[in-house]
C-alpha positions in Angstrom: 100.6 110.9 108.7 100.9 107.4 107.2 101.3 104.3 109.2 101.4 100.8 107.5 101.3 97.3 109.6 101.8 94.1 108.1 102.8 90.5 108.8 106.2 89.6 107.2 105.6 85.6 107.4 101.7 85.5 107.2 99.2 84.3 109.7 96.9 81.3 109.7 93.3 81.6 108.0 91.7 81.4 111.6 93.9 84.1 112.7 92.7 86.3 109.6 89.2 85.6 110.6 89.9 86.8 114.2 91.8 89.8 113.0 89.1 90.9 110.7 86.5 90.6 113.8 89.2 92.9 115.6 89.3 95.3 113.0 85.5 95.8 112.7 85.4 96.2 116.2 88.6 98.2 117.1 88.4 100.0 113.7 84.7 101.1 113.9 85.5 102.7 117.4 88.6 104.5 116.0 86.5 105.8 113.0 83.8 106.8 115.5 86.3 108.9 117.7 87.6 110.6 114.5 84.1 111.4 113.1 83.2 112.8 116.6 86.1 114.8 116.7 85.8 116.2 113.3 82.1 117.0 113.6 82.6 119.1 116.5 84.8 121.3 114.5 83.0 121.3 111.2 81.2 124.3 111.1 79.5 126.3 108.1 80.9 129.7 107.5 84.7 129.1 108.3 86.6 131.6 106.3 89.8 129.5 106.2 88.3 125.8 106.2 90.2 122.8 105.0 88.4 119.8 103.9 90.1 116.7 105.2 89.3 113.2 106.3 90.8 109.7 107.1 90.6 106.3 105.3 91.2 103.1 107.1 91.5 99.9 105.0 92.4 96.3 105.3 94.2 94.6 102.6 95.1 90.7 101.9 98.2 90.0 99.3 97.3 87.6 96.7 100.6 86.0 96.0 99.5 85.1 92.8 99.1 88.3 91.6 102.4 89.5 93.1 104.4 86.6 91.3 102.6 87.5 87.8 103.4 91.1 88.4 107.2 90.5 89.0 107.3 88.3 85.8 105.8 91.3 83.8 108.3 93.8 85.5 111.4 91.4 84.3 110.5 91.5 80.4 
């Protein structure tokens, strides 16, 4: 499973601050739910065990880096 959600046009700096707060609250709850679900099933001695996990991240696109990279790719 892979899911990416992003803005097309961007949000205000204040919206970014609010989004960060939202992610920290809701993301932590989601991570806790996943951790609890996995912990209930993560048992020593299972013969066919598979190690697995989930990563959650928030990124901010740096427009200057994006432009610099595109210049490098055109040469």
